[in-house]
BAPA-346704 format. One line per field, with one value per residue (C-alpha): residue number from 1; residue in one letter; z, x, y. Coordinates in Angstrom, 1 decimal, padded with zeros to 4 digits, always signed. Example, Ala and Ser with C-alpha at 12.3 -4.5 7.8 and 13.67 -1.06 7.14 Angstrom:
! BAPA-346704
resi <- (1 2)
resn <- (A S)
up <- (+007.8 +007.1)
east <- (+012.3 +013.7)
north <- (-004.5 -001.1)
This chain:
! BAPA-346704
resi <- (1 2 3 4 5 6 7 8 9 10 11 12 13 14 15 16 17 18 19 20 21 22 23 24 25 26 27 28 29 30 31 32 33 34 35 36 37 38 39 40 41 42 43 44 45 46 47 48 49 50 51 52 53 54 55 56 57 58 59 60 61 62 63 64 65 66 67 68 69 70 71 72 73 74 75 76 77 78 79 80 81 82 83 84 85 86 87 88 89 90 91 92 93 94 95 96 97 98 99 100 101 102 103 104 105 106 107 108 109 110 111 112 113 114 115 116 117 118 119 120 121 122 123 124 125 126 127 128 129 130 131 132 133 134 135 136 137 138 139 140 141 142 143 144 145 146 147 148 149 150 151 152 153 154 155 156 157 158 159 160 161 162 163 164 165 166 167 168 169 170 171 172 173 174 175 176 177 178 179 180 181 182 183 184 185 186 187 188 189 190 191 192 193 194 195 196 197 198 199 200 201 202 203 204 205 206 207 208 209 210 211 212 213 214 215 216 217 218 219 220 221 222 223 224 225 226 227 228 229 230 231 232 233 234 235 236 237 238 239 240 241 242 243 244 245 246 247 248 249 250 251 252 253 254 255 256 257 258 259 260 261 262 263 264 265 266 267 268 269 270 271 272 273 274 275 276 277 278 279 280 281 282 283 284 285 286 287 288 289 290 291 292 293 294 295 296 297 298 299 300 301 302 303 304 305 306 307 308 309 310 311 312 313 314 315 316 317 318 319 320 321 322 323 324 325 326 327 328 329 330 331 332 333 334 335 336 337 338 339 340 341 342 343 344 345 346 347 348 349 350 351 352 353 354 355 356 357 358 359 360 361 362 363 364 365 366 367 368 369 370 371 372 373 374 375 376 377 378 379)
resn <- (P F W S S P A F V E D L G Q L I Q R Q S I D I L I G A H D D V V V C L A E L A Q Q D K L C G A K L L G S S L R T C N I A R S K S A T Y E W L A K E I R V P R L Y T H D Q L T Q V S Y P I F A K P D K G Q G S R G T R L V N S S R E A A D V H R S N P D L L L M E F L P G P E Y T I D C L S D L A G N L Q F C S P R Q R S R T S N G I S I E T S L V R D P E I D R I A N C I S K H I E F H G P W F F Q L K K D S T G A Y C L L E V A P R I A G S S S I Q R F N G V N L P L L G V M Q L L G H R V S V N F S G D I K T T T R G L A T A C P N A P K I E N L Y I D L D D T L I C D D Q I N W Q V L A T A M R I R A Q G T S T H V L T R H G A R H A E S A E S Y L R R F R I P I E W F D T I I E V P E N N N K S E F M A K H G S C L I D D S F S E R A S A I A H G A I S F D I Q E F I E I Y R)
up <- (+014.2 +015.4 +018.3 +020.7 +019.9 +022.6 +020.0 +019.1 +021.6 +020.8 +017.0 +017.1 +019.1 +016.5 +013.7 +015.3 +015.7 +012.3 +010.4 +012.8 +013.4 +015.3 +015.6 +015.8 +014.9 +015.9 +013.3 +014.9 +018.2 +019.9 +018.6 +019.9 +023.5 +023.1 +022.0 +024.8 +027.3 +025.8 +025.8 +029.5 +030.2 +028.1 +025.8 +022.4 +022.1 +021.9 +019.4 +020.3 +020.1 +018.4 +020.5 +023.8 +027.3 +028.2 +030.4 +027.5 +025.2 +027.7 +028.1 +024.4 +023.7 +025.8 +024.6 +028.0 +029.8 +027.3 +027.8 +031.6 +031.5 +029.3 +030.3 +032.4 +029.6 +026.3 +024.9 +024.9 +024.0 +026.6 +027.6 +028.6 +031.1 +030.7 +033.2 +031.0 +027.7 +028.1 +028.9 +026.0 +022.6 +019.7 +017.6 +019.7 +018.7 +019.9 +019.5 +021.1 +023.9 +022.2 +018.5 +015.2 +012.1 +012.1 +013.0 +015.6 +015.5 +014.8 +014.9 +017.5 +016.8 +019.8 +023.4 +022.5 +020.0 +022.6 +025.1 +022.5 +021.7 +025.4 +026.0 +023.1 +023.9 +027.3 +026.6 +023.8 +024.7 +024.1 +023.4 +021.9 +018.1 +016.5 +013.1 +011.9 +009.8 +011.1 +011.4 +011.9 +013.4 +012.7 +015.5 +016.4 +019.9 +020.9 +023.4 +026.3 +025.3 +023.8 +020.8 +017.7 +014.9 +014.4 +011.1 +010.8 +007.9 +007.2 +006.5 +003.3 +002.3 +004.4 +003.9 +006.8 +009.1 +006.9 +005.3 +001.5 +000.7 +003.1 +002.8 +004.9 +007.1 +009.5 +012.7 +015.8 +017.9 +016.7 +017.6 +021.1 +021.5 +020.3 +022.8 +025.6 +024.8 +024.6 +028.0 +029.8 +027.9 +027.2 +023.7 +022.1 +018.3 +015.9 +017.2 +016.1 +017.4 +015.8 +016.3 +015.1 +015.2 +017.3 +016.3 +017.4 +015.3 +018.3 +018.1 +020.2 +020.7 +019.2 +020.1 +020.4 +019.2 +019.8 +016.2 +012.6 +011.1 +007.9 +005.6 +007.1 +003.9 +003.0 +005.6 +003.9 +000.5 +002.3 +003.5 +006.9 +007.0 +010.4 +010.8 +009.7 +012.0 +014.9 +014.0 +013.9 +017.3 +018.7 +017.4 +019.2 +016.3 +016.6 +014.0 +012.4 +010.7 +007.4 +006.4 +002.9 +002.8 -001.0 -001.4 -000.1 -000.8 -001.2 -002.1 -001.4 -003.2 -003.4 -005.7 -007.3 -006.6 -008.5 -006.4 -008.7 -012.1 -014.9 -015.3 -018.6 -020.5 -023.5 -023.2 -026.5 -026.4 -029.1 -029.9 -031.3 -028.8 -026.2 -025.4 -026.9 -026.8 -028.2 -028.7 -025.0 -023.4 -021.4 -018.4 -016.5 -019.3 -019.7 -015.9 -015.6 -018.5 -017.1 -013.7 -015.4 -017.5 -014.3 -013.2 -016.3 -018.8 -022.5 -023.6 -027.2 -029.1 -031.7 -034.1 -037.5 -037.1 -039.9 -042.3 -041.7 -041.3 -043.1 -039.7 -038.3 -034.9 -033.6 -034.8 -033.3 -029.9 -030.0 -030.8 -027.4 -025.8 -025.0 -025.2 -027.7 -025.4 -023.0 -025.4 -026.5 -030.0 -032.0 -034.4 -037.4 -038.5 -042.2 -042.7 -043.7 -041.0 -037.5 -034.7 -033.2 -036.1 -034.7 -031.1 -029.4 -029.1 -025.3 -022.4 -024.4 -023.5 -025.8 -024.6 -027.3 -027.6 -030.5 -029.6 -032.8 -032.2 -028.6 -029.8 -032.4 -029.8 -027.4 -030.3 -030.8 -027.1 -025.7 -023.0 -023.8 -022.0 -022.8 -021.3 -018.1 -017.4 -017.8 -015.4 -012.7 -012.9 -012.9 -010.8)
east <- (+010.9 +012.5 +010.7 +013.5 +013.4 +012.0 +009.6 +008.1 +005.2 +004.1 +004.4 +002.6 -000.2 -000.6 -000.5 -003.2 -005.5 -004.7 -005.4 -008.2 -006.3 -008.3 -005.9 -002.1 -000.1 +003.6 +005.8 +009.3 +010.3 +011.3 +008.3 +006.1 +007.4 +007.2 +003.6 +002.7 +004.2 +002.2 -001.0 -000.5 +000.0 -003.1 -001.0 -002.3 -004.8 -007.8 -006.4 -006.4 -003.3 -003.4 -000.9 -000.1 +000.5 +003.6 +004.6 +004.4 +006.3 +009.1 +009.5 +009.5 +012.0 +014.7 +015.9 +017.4 +014.1 +012.1 +014.4 +014.2 +010.4 +009.9 +012.9 +010.8 +008.2 +010.0 +013.5 +015.5 +019.2 +021.8 +023.5 +027.2 +028.9 +032.4 +033.7 +032.3 +034.0 +036.9 +034.5 +031.9 +031.9 +032.5 +031.2 +028.8 +026.8 +026.8 +023.9 +022.5 +019.9 +017.8 +018.3 +016.5 +017.3 +020.8 +022.4 +025.2 +025.3 +028.3 +029.5 +032.3 +034.7 +037.1 +037.4 +040.0 +037.5 +034.7 +036.9 +037.6 +033.9 +033.0 +035.7 +034.6 +030.9 +030.0 +026.3 +026.2 +024.6 +026.8 +024.7 +024.8 +024.9 +021.8 +022.8 +019.3 +016.7 +014.8 +011.1 +008.7 +005.3 +002.7 +000.0 -003.2 -004.6 -007.9 -008.2 -008.4 -005.1 -006.5 -004.5 -006.8 -004.4 -000.8 +000.8 +004.5 +006.7 +010.3 +012.6 +014.2 +016.3 +017.2 +019.0 +020.2 +018.0 +014.9 +013.1 +013.1 +011.7 +009.3 +007.3 +004.5 +005.1 +002.9 +004.1 +002.1 +005.1 +005.2 +001.5 +002.3 +005.0 +002.7 +000.1 +002.7 +004.0 +000.5 -000.3 +002.6 +002.9 -000.4 -000.5 -003.3 -003.7 -001.0 +002.3 +005.0 +007.8 +010.9 +012.4 +015.6 +016.5 +019.5 +022.0 +019.6 +016.7 +014.8 +013.1 +014.7 +013.2 +015.0 +012.6 +009.0 +007.6 +004.2 +003.9 +003.4 +006.4 +008.0 +007.0 +003.6 +001.9 +001.9 -000.8 -002.8 -002.5 -004.1 -007.1 -005.8 -005.2 -003.6 -003.6 -007.2 -008.4 -006.6 -008.2 -011.7 -011.1 -010.1 -013.3 -015.3 -016.1 -016.1 -013.7 -013.2 -010.1 -010.4 -007.0 -006.7 -003.1 -003.1 -000.2 +002.8 +005.7 +006.3 +009.4 +010.3 +012.6 +013.7 +011.8 +013.2 +011.2 +011.4 +009.4 +010.3 +009.6 +009.0 +005.4 +003.8 +001.2 +001.0 +002.0 +002.7 +003.0 +004.3 +002.0 +004.1 +006.7 +005.8 +002.1 +001.7 +004.7 +004.8 +001.0 +000.4 -000.6 +002.2 +000.0 +002.7 +003.0 -000.8 -001.4 +001.3 -000.1 -003.7 -002.5 -000.8 -003.9 -006.0 -003.9 -005.0 -002.4 -003.5 -002.7 -002.0 -001.0 +001.7 +002.4 +003.4 +001.3 -001.2 +001.7 +003.2 +000.2 -003.1 -004.9 -005.4 -004.1 -007.7 -008.7 -005.5 -006.3 -009.9 -008.6 -006.8 -009.9 -008.2 -010.8 -009.8 -011.6 -008.7 -006.7 -007.3 -006.0 -004.6 -002.1 -001.0 +002.5 +003.6 +006.5 +009.0 +008.2 +009.6 +007.1 +008.4 +006.7 +003.3 +003.9 +002.9 +005.7 +005.6 +005.2 +005.4 +006.9 +007.4 +007.5 +009.1 +011.3 +013.2 +016.4 +016.3 +012.7 +013.5 +016.6 +014.4 +011.8 +014.5 +016.0 +012.6 +012.4 +010.4 +011.4 +011.5 +012.0 +012.2 +009.7 +011.4 +012.5 +008.9 +007.5 +010.1 +010.0 +006.2 +005.3)
north <- (+012.0 +008.8 +007.0 +007.9 +011.6 +014.0 +015.3 +011.9 +011.9 +015.4 +014.9 +011.6 +013.1 +015.9 +013.3 +011.3 +014.3 +015.8 +012.5 +011.3 +008.1 +005.5 +002.6 +002.4 -000.8 -001.0 -002.6 -002.3 -003.9 -000.7 +001.1 -001.7 -001.1 +002.7 +002.6 +000.2 +002.6 +005.5 +003.4 +002.5 +006.2 +007.2 +009.4 +008.2 +011.1 +008.7 +006.3 +002.6 +000.4 -003.0 -004.9 -006.6 -005.2 -003.3 -006.3 -008.7 -006.2 -005.8 -009.6 -010.1 -007.3 -009.0 -012.5 -013.3 -012.3 -014.4 -017.4 -017.1 -016.8 -019.9 -022.0 -024.4 -024.8 -025.2 -025.7 -022.4 -021.9 -022.5 -019.2 -019.1 -016.9 -015.6 -018.2 -021.0 -020.0 -022.5 -025.4 -025.2 -026.9 -024.5 -023.0 -020.8 -017.9 -014.2 -011.9 -008.7 -009.2 -006.5 -006.7 -007.3 -009.2 -010.5 -007.2 -007.5 -011.3 -013.5 -017.1 -017.6 -020.5 -020.6 -019.6 -016.9 -015.4 -015.6 -013.8 -011.1 -010.8 -010.5 -007.9 -005.7 -006.0 -007.5 -007.1 -009.6 -012.9 -015.9 -019.0 -022.4 -022.6 -024.1 -025.5 -026.6 -024.9 -021.8 -021.3 -018.4 -019.1 -016.4 -016.3 -014.5 -014.2 -012.7 -009.8 -012.3 -013.9 -017.1 -018.4 -018.5 -019.2 -020.3 -021.2 -022.2 -021.5 -022.3 -019.4 -021.0 -018.0 -014.9 -011.7 -009.6 -011.6 -011.0 -013.9 -013.5 -017.0 -018.8 -022.0 -023.3 -026.4 -028.4 -030.0 -030.9 -030.2 -026.6 -026.3 -027.5 -025.0 -022.2 -023.1 -023.3 -019.9 -018.4 -020.0 -018.4 -015.0 -013.2 -011.8 -009.7 -009.6 -010.7 -012.0 -014.4 -016.5 -018.1 -021.6 -023.2 -026.9 -028.0 -030.6 -033.4 -032.0 -030.7 -027.3 -024.5 -021.0 -018.0 -015.2 -014.0 -010.7 -009.0 -007.7 -008.7 -010.6 -009.4 -012.2 -013.0 -011.9 -015.6 -016.0 -013.2 -015.0 -018.0 -016.1 -014.9 -011.1 -010.9 -007.0 -006.8 -009.6 -007.9 -004.5 -006.2 -007.8 -004.5 -002.9 -005.5 -007.9 -011.6 -013.0 -016.4 -017.7 -019.4 -020.7 -022.3 -023.4 -023.3 -020.9 -022.9 -020.6 -016.8 -014.8 -011.2 -008.8 -005.2 -003.0 +000.2 +003.3 +006.7 +009.2 +012.1 +010.4 +012.8 +013.8 +012.6 +014.5 +012.2 +008.5 +006.7 +002.9 +000.6 -002.3 -005.2 -006.6 -004.0 -004.1 -007.5 -009.9 -013.4 -013.4 -012.5 -009.3 -007.6 -007.0 -005.1 -002.5 -002.3 -001.9 +000.7 +002.7 +002.5 +003.7 +006.7 +007.3 +007.4 +010.4 +012.4 +011.4 +011.0 +007.5 +006.4 +003.3 +004.3 +001.4 +000.2 -002.9 -001.9 -001.2 -004.6 -006.8 -007.2 -006.7 -003.2 -002.3 -001.8 -005.3 -006.8 -005.2 -006.5 -009.9 -009.8 -008.3 -005.1 -002.3 +000.3 +002.8 +002.5 +004.6 +008.2 +007.4 +004.5 +005.9 +003.8 +004.9 +004.4 +002.2 +004.9 +007.4 +007.8 +007.4 +010.7 +012.6 +011.6 +012.6 +015.8 +018.3 +018.7 +016.4 +013.2 +009.8 +006.9 +003.3 +001.1 -001.9 -000.3 +001.6 +003.7 +004.8 +005.8 +007.7 +009.5 +010.4 +011.8 +013.8 +015.4 +016.5 +013.6 +011.2 +007.5 +004.2 +000.6 -001.8 -002.7 +000.9 +002.1 -000.6 +000.1 +003.9 +004.2 +001.1)
């Protein structure tokens, strides 16, 4: 159930015991606070929590509390009261005190609009607008609260408050801010904070969070597996951080999933322009096929290659160093026959770039997909 459900604690305890879970890691801001409360009350059924204290989690969950806590140490946004709305320079920005992503946020362009926003939702924070680029800084602290690692990255492109393209940056001023935050708020394990530049180019704090950030995988690609390092610390191991910095930019995207994809008993894959395209192995097709094969599916190459070239299909595969043992059979189809004639009658699937071959297979009771459909459905 959802974390706020009355059944959550009991069901979580049962899950911990049933699955023999040793360590829990909160990945959502409200869940982080909830788990910290349960850990403080010793209600995690023997599991350990990778995370910071309840005090730290409560400070971080509220932007206004975070700004108040750090206002004397680093630059935080100016907050405006209702009485100040006719005296400020517009635009300003409205956002929830306890929110995530960009949900509930809006740009406010006039005092009249600000008054309407305040009247409709008095709990929204009204703050200065920061027009500059935005940065996320991934951090790791040890169990004593000492900062061990911080790596800034610019949020180059975002969608609904989530970074979908991020690039590493280096700036000693960001390092200074990280150390300052760490000194005044004690974090344990992975955490992050976000900055945005104001109209003068100065860094201003947006938020801090005692959890893994969404696009922190760029750090893992550079040798710093933040969740694993945190787990190792929690288990009492001394860890070292070896950051390469070789991967400068990563992008994220939505991936289609088909959890009820049809089960395949016999998978038939075309060779030319499917398994091998433009004299290159289509690794996505091959990897998808091998993953299905590992689940017990018979896998076959079904091709006219031998009928159209002097080289046999087996020889062609060997030339690309694809082991023929990866396939149960390699079937050479004569030029004037349909591939469907050589397929098993039941549980068969044909992957082919040819529409007519796919149509013939479907007419004979098989299922059939083009290359991209196959990769996405059975990823």
